[in-house]
N, C-alpha and C positions, 0 to 999 in steps of 0.2 A: 445466499452465498453464491459467488460466480463459479461456474463450472467450465474452465478452458476447453475441455474436450467435447462441450456441448455441440450436437449436430445442428442447432438451430442458428448458431452464430459462429463466426470465424474467430481464431484465437485472438487476433487484433481487436475484434469488437468485445469480446469477453474481458480482455486486459483493460480496456477503455471503461467498461462498466464497473471493474473492480477499483480503478483509480477513483472514479465518481463516488462510489459506495464509501471507500476509505476516507476521501475528503469530507463527505458528509457526516460519517460516523466521528470523525476526529474532531469537526467542528462542534458537533453536538455535545462531545465530552469536554470541550473547552481546550483542545489541544490542536490547534491548526498546524498544517504542514504547509507553509507558504511555498515551498519548492516542489511539492508533489508533482510527479510527471512520469511518463514512460521514460525508461532508461534508453538512451539513443543507441547504445551498443548492447543490444540484449543478448549476452552470453551466459549460459548456465554453468554450473560447477564443472561439467565435463567438456565445456568448450562448444557445445551445440547451441544453435540458436534457441532462444526461450523468450517469452514475453516477461521482462522484469520491471518492477516498479521502483523508481528512485524516490525516496522519502525525503531526500536532501539533508542538509545540515540543520540542527536545531540548537536553540539557545538553552542555557542552564534551566531556565523557568520551565520550558517544555520538556526537558528531560526529567525534571522532578515530577511534573504532572503525569508523564508516561510511566514513571516509576510507581507512583501511587496507584494508578489504574491497573498495572500488572499485578501488583500486590494484592489489591482488592479483588481481582479476578481469581486469584489462587485461594482466596479465603472461603 
């Protein structure tokens, strides 16, 4: 798991690593995110700058795969 607060890497490096890990895990699960990227306007809920990941839009097939994965994870 990526720790954004890690002292060995910057927040920008940590979020890049998180994007790469998510892309790999999603591909391995058969749920690709073709639009996965860093959000160009990274604002958190409170309006402060925060490294955010944009998963992009997904089609209905991907939505169903994600639903199945989430349900299996809760079981």
